[in-house]
C-alpha positions as CSV (number, residue, x, y, z in Angstrom):
1,X,-66.4,1.5,6.4
2,X,-62.6,1.9,5.6
3,X,-60.6,0.4,2.8
4,X,-56.9,2.2,2.1
5,X,-55.3,2.9,-0.8
6,X,-52.2,1.2,-1.3
7,X,-52.9,-2.1,0.3
8,X,-53.4,-5.0,-2.0
9,X,-57.2,-7.3,-0.7
10,X,-58.3,-11.3,-0.9
11,X,-62.1,-11.6,-1.4
12,X,-62.2,-13.5,1.9
13,X,-61.2,-10.1,3.3
14,X,-57.8,-9.9,4.3
15,X,-55.4,-7.2,3.6
16,X,-51.5,-7.0,2.8
17,X,-49.1,-4.7,3.1
18,X,-46.0,-5.0,1.3
19,X,-42.5,-3.2,1.9
20,X,-39.6,-4.5,0.2
21,X,-39.3,-8.5,0.9
22,X,-42.2,-8.4,3.9
23,X,-45.4,-8.6,3.6
24,X,-47.7,-7.6,6.8
25,X,-51.3,-9.1,7.0
26,X,-54.0,-8.9,8.5
27,X,-58.1,-8.7,7.9
28,X,-60.6,-5.7,7.1
29,X,-62.5,-3.2,8.6
30,X,-65.1,-4.4,6.8
31,X,-64.2,-8.5,8.4
32,X,-63.5,-6.6,12.2
33,X,-67.1,-5.2,11.5
34,X,-69.2,-9.0,10.2
35,X,-67.4,-10.4,13.1
36,X,-67.9,-8.2,16.1
37,X,-66.1,-8.6,19.0
38,X,-62.6,-10.0,19.0
39,X,-61.9,-12.7,21.8
40,X,-59.3,-14.6,20.4
41,X,-56.9,-14.6,17.8
42,X,-54.5,-18.2,16.3
43,X,-51.6,-17.6,14.8
44,X,-48.8,-19.4,12.9
45,X,-45.4,-20.3,14.6
46,X,-42.5,-17.8,13.5
47,X,-40.8,-19.6,10.3
48,X,-43.7,-21.6,9.4
49,X,-44.3,-22.3,5.5
50,X,-47.9,-20.6,4.3
51,X,-49.1,-21.3,0.8
52,X,-51.1,-19.1,-0.7
53,X,-55.4,-19.3,0.2
54,X,-54.3,-21.8,2.8
55,X,-56.1,-21.1,5.9
56,X,-52.9,-20.0,8.0
57,X,-54.8,-19.2,11.5
58,X,-58.6,-18.5,13.2
59,X,-60.2,-15.5,14.3
60,X,-62.8,-16.1,17.2
61,X,-65.2,-13.7,18.4
62,X,-68.0,-13.8,20.6
63,X,-71.0,-14.6,17.0
64,X,-68.6,-16.9,15.1
65,X,-65.3,-18.4,14.5
66,X,-63.5,-18.2,11.2
67,X,-60.2,-19.3,9.5
68,X,-57.5,-16.4,7.8
69,X,-56.3,-17.1,5.1
70,X,-52.7,-16.4,3.6
71,X,-53.0,-13.6,0.5
72,X,-49.3,-15.2,-0.5
73,X,-47.4,-17.9,-0.3
74,X,-43.8,-17.7,2.0
75,X,-42.3,-18.0,5.5
76,X,-44.0,-16.4,8.7
77,X,-40.9,-13.7,9.7
78,X,-42.9,-12.3,12.6
79,X,-46.8,-12.5,14.7
80,X,-48.2,-10.3,16.4
81,X,-47.8,-11.7,20.1
82,X,-49.7,-8.1,21.4
83,X,-52.8,-10.1,19.9
84,X,-52.6,-12.6,22.7
85,X,-53.4,-10.2,25.7
86,X,-55.9,-8.0,23.9
87,X,-56.8,-9.2,20.4
88,X,-59.6,-6.6,20.8
89,X,-57.3,-4.6,19.2
90,X,-57.9,-5.6,15.8
91,X,-61.9,-3.7,16.0
92,X,-60.2,-1.0,17.1
93,X,-57.2,-0.4,14.5
94,X,-57.4,-3.7,12.0
95,X,-55.2,-2.0,9.9
96,X,-52.4,-0.9,11.8
97,X,-52.1,-2.1,15.5
98,X,-54.0,-5.1,14.5
99,X,-51.8,-6.7,12.0
100,X,-51.7,-10.3,12.6
101,X,-48.8,-11.6,10.9
102,X,-45.7,-10.7,8.2
103,X,-44.4,-13.1,5.7
104,X,-41.0,-13.0,3.6
105,X,-39.9,-15.0,0.9
106,X,-43.2,-15.0,-1.0
107,X,-43.5,-14.8,-5.5
108,X,-44.2,-11.3,-6.2
109,X,-47.1,-12.6,-9.2
110,X,-49.0,-13.3,-5.9
111,X,-49.0,-9.9,-5.1
112,X,-50.2,-8.8,-8.8
113,X,-53.3,-11.6,-8.8
114,X,-54.6,-9.7,-5.7
115,X,-57.3,-7.0,-5.5
116,X,-56.5,-2.9,-5.1
117,X,-58.4,-0.8,-2.9
118,X,-61.2,-0.2,-5.9
119,X,-62.2,-3.9,-7.0
120,X,-62.5,-4.4,-3.3
121,X,-65.0,-1.8,-2.6
122,X,-66.7,-2.9,-5.6
123,X,-66.8,-6.6,-4.3
124,X,-68.2,-5.1,-1.2
125,X,-71.0,-3.7,-2.8
126,X,-72.8,-6.2,-4.6
């Protein structure tokens, strides 16, 4: 199971990568592995306002449907429209091509409250 350094994580298994004033969000390798074959993703609309730890969409796999939670508050700047045609890319590349949304206008303090890679790995071991 891959847990890249340099990202932040939620206890609900989302990851976030901050680049300047834009944060890219997806689900972790652990989450995609637990879900199994992902067949559909429902994402928010561009411009939608999110609140930290509020559900922003759903992910449907062969064996389960789960909500995804926003790691930070802010506005949806972009959604990964490639997932509409092939959501299985999340299984293949959860930290790359399988990203879900990009958020802007987020409070910096919310980032520091998230888990670093080492803390997230410990969470998975418990």
